[in-house]
C-alpha positions in Angstrom: 100.2 40.1 -77.0 103.7 39.9 -75.5 106.5 37.9 -77.1 106.2 35.4 -74.2 102.5 35.0 -74.8 103.1 34.5 -78.5 105.6 31.8 -77.9 103.6 30.0 -75.2 100.4 30.1 -77.3 102.1 28.1 -80.0 103.1 25.2 -77.7 100.9 22.1 -77.7 98.6 21.5 -74.7 97.4 25.1 -74.1 100.4 26.0 -72.0 99.6 29.7 -71.8 96.2 29.0 -70.2 97.7 26.5 -67.8 100.3 29.0 -66.8 97.7 31.6 -66.2 95.6 29.2 -64.1 98.7 28.3 -62.0 99.6 32.0 -61.6 96.1 32.8 -60.4 96.2 29.9 -57.9 99.6 30.9 -56.6 98.4 34.5 -56.2 95.4 33.4 -54.1 97.7 31.2 -51.9 100.2 34.0 -51.4 97.3 36.5 -50.4 95.6 33.8 -48.3 92.3 34.3 -50.2 92.0 30.8 -51.6 89.0 29.0 -50.2 89.9 26.0 -48.0 88.0 23.1 -49.6 86.4 20.5 -47.2 87.3 17.4 -49.0 87.4 14.9 -46.1 84.3 14.0 -44.3 83.1 11.4 -41.8 80.1 9.1 -42.0 79.3 6.6 -39.1 77.5 4.2 -41.5 79.6 1.1 -42.5 80.3 0.6 -46.2 79.9 -3.1 -46.2 80.9 -4.6 -49.6 83.4 -2.5 -51.5 84.5 -2.2 -55.2 88.2 -1.5 -54.8 91.1 -2.1 -52.4 92.8 1.1 -53.4 91.6 4.3 -55.2 94.4 6.6 -56.4 93.6 10.2 -57.2 95.8 11.7 -59.8 96.9 9.6 -62.8 100.1 11.1 -64.0 102.1 9.9 -61.0 99.5 7.6 -59.7 99.8 5.2 -62.6 103.2 4.3 -61.4 102.1 2.8 -58.1 98.7 1.8 -59.6 100.3 -0.5 -62.1 102.5 -2.0 -59.5 99.7 -2.7 -57.1 97.3 -4.0 -59.9 100.1 -6.4 -61.1 100.2 -7.8 -57.5 96.5 -8.5 -57.5 95.0 -5.5 -55.7 91.8 -4.1 -57.0 92.8 -0.6 -58.0 90.9 2.4 -59.4 92.7 5.4 -60.8 90.8 8.6 -60.8 92.1 11.2 -63.3 90.6 14.7 -63.8 91.6 14.8 -67.5 92.9 12.2 -70.0 95.9 10.2 -68.7 98.7 11.2 -71.1 102.1 12.5 -70.5 103.2 15.9 -71.5 105.4 16.6 -74.6 108.3 17.5 -72.3 110.9 15.1 -71.0 111.0 14.1 -67.3 114.4 13.9 -65.8 115.4 10.9 -63.7 118.5 8.9 -62.8 119.0 5.4 -64.3 119.1 3.8 -60.9 115.6 5.2 -60.2 114.4 4.2 -63.7 115.6 0.6 -63.2 112.9 0.2 -60.6 110.3 -0.1 -63.4 112.2 -3.2 -64.7 112.6 -4.6 -61.1 108.9 -4.3 -60.5 108.1 -6.0 -63.8 106.4 -2.9 -65.1 108.8 -2.4 -68.1 111.1 -4.8 -70.0 114.6 -3.8 -70.5 113.7 -3.0 -74.2 110.7 -0.9 -73.1 112.9 1.0 -70.6 115.5 1.9 -73.3 112.7 3.0 -75.6 111.4 5.3 -72.9 114.7 7.1 -72.7 114.7 10.1 -75.0 118.1 11.6 -73.9 121.0 10.8 -71.7 124.0 12.8 -70.8 126.9 13.1 -68.4 128.2 15.0 -66.5 125.7 17.6 -65.5 126.5 21.1 -64.2 125.0 22.5 -61.1 125.3 26.2 -60.5 123.6 29.3 -59.1 124.2 32.9 -60.0 127.2 34.1 -58.0 128.3 30.7 -56.8 130.9 28.2 -58.0 129.8 25.4 -60.4 129.7 21.7 -59.4 129.7 18.8 -61.9 128.0 15.6 -61.1 127.5 12.2 -62.9 124.4 10.1 -63.1 122.1 12.6 -61.3 118.9 13.4 -63.2 120.8 12.8 -66.4 118.1 10.9 -68.3 115.3 12.4 -70.1 112.3 10.1 -70.3 109.5 10.4 -72.9 106.4 10.7 -70.5 104.0 10.1 -73.5 105.5 6.7 -74.2 106.1 5.8 -70.5 102.5 6.6 -69.3 100.9 4.9 -72.3 102.9 1.8 -71.6 102.1 1.8 -67.9 98.4 2.6 -68.6 98.2 -0.5 -70.9 99.9 -2.7 -68.3 97.6 -1.3 -65.5 94.5 -2.1 -67.6 95.7 -5.5 -68.5 96.3 -6.3 -64.8 92.7 -5.4 -64.1 93.0 -1.8 -63.0 90.1 0.5 -63.5 90.9 3.9 -65.1 88.4 6.8 -64.7 89.4 9.5 -67.0 87.7 12.9 -67.1 86.7 12.1 -63.5 87.6 14.9 -61.1 88.0 14.0 -57.4 85.6 15.8 -55.1 85.8 14.3 -51.6 86.7 11.3 -49.4 84.2 10.0 -46.8 85.7 8.1 -43.9 83.4 5.2 -42.8 84.1 2.8 -39.9 85.2 0.1 -42.4 86.7 2.0 -45.2 86.6 5.1 -47.3 84.2 6.1 -50.1 85.4 8.5 -52.8 83.1 11.1 -54.3 83.9 12.2 -57.8 82.1 14.9 -59.8 79.2 13.8 -61.9 79.6 10.1 -61.1 78.7 7.8 -58.3 81.2 7.2 -55.3 83.6 4.3 -55.3 84.2 2.4 -52.1 87.4 1.0 -50.8 88.3 -0.7 -47.5 92.1 -0.3 -47.2 93.6 3.1 -48.2 93.5 6.0 -50.5 96.7 7.2 -52.1 96.9 10.7 -53.4 98.8 10.7 -56.7 
C-alpha cells in the first residue's frame, strides 16, 4: 500500500474507495467507453393525480432548494442515493452568499454563525509561475456541512418535505401532464410541475 493509500484509508467516509470510483468513472469518460444511460423516457398516458409538485434528485445540494420550496408550501420530495449528511470537510462560501439562508428564513442569525467553522481574510490566489493576487471576502468562510445539512434537513421535514434516503434515482418518464420518477427498488413518484436535479 502506498503512503497516499495509507493516509486516505484512515480518513472517515471511505475516501480511498470513493477516489478509486471517481478515477474509474473519469477514465471511462476520457476514453469514451462509459455507457450512455437512457434516463429520460416518454409515456403518452396522463398521470392524473400526483403526489408531489417537485422531486429533487440529489440531496446534498438539493436540500437547499428543497427546504426553501417546502417552506413556501410546495409538496417536495427529495431523493438521495445514500444518507443525507454532510462530509467532514468544510465547504467554502462568501458571507454574502451565506446570508441568503437567513433571508429565506432557512436559518436564524444564530444558526448561521454556528454553521461557520472558520473565517479568514484576505485570501491569496496564485498559480505556479504567475503573480499572486490578494482578495477579501471571496470564499473566505468555511461552513460545517454536517451541521448545516442536518439543520436544513430538519427544517425541510418540519415544512412537510418527504425525504427518501437510500433511494437511487433510475429514470424520469415524461407524461402529457407531468413527470413520474422511477427509483431503484421503490415505486415511482409523480409530479406535475418540474424535476430539479440536485
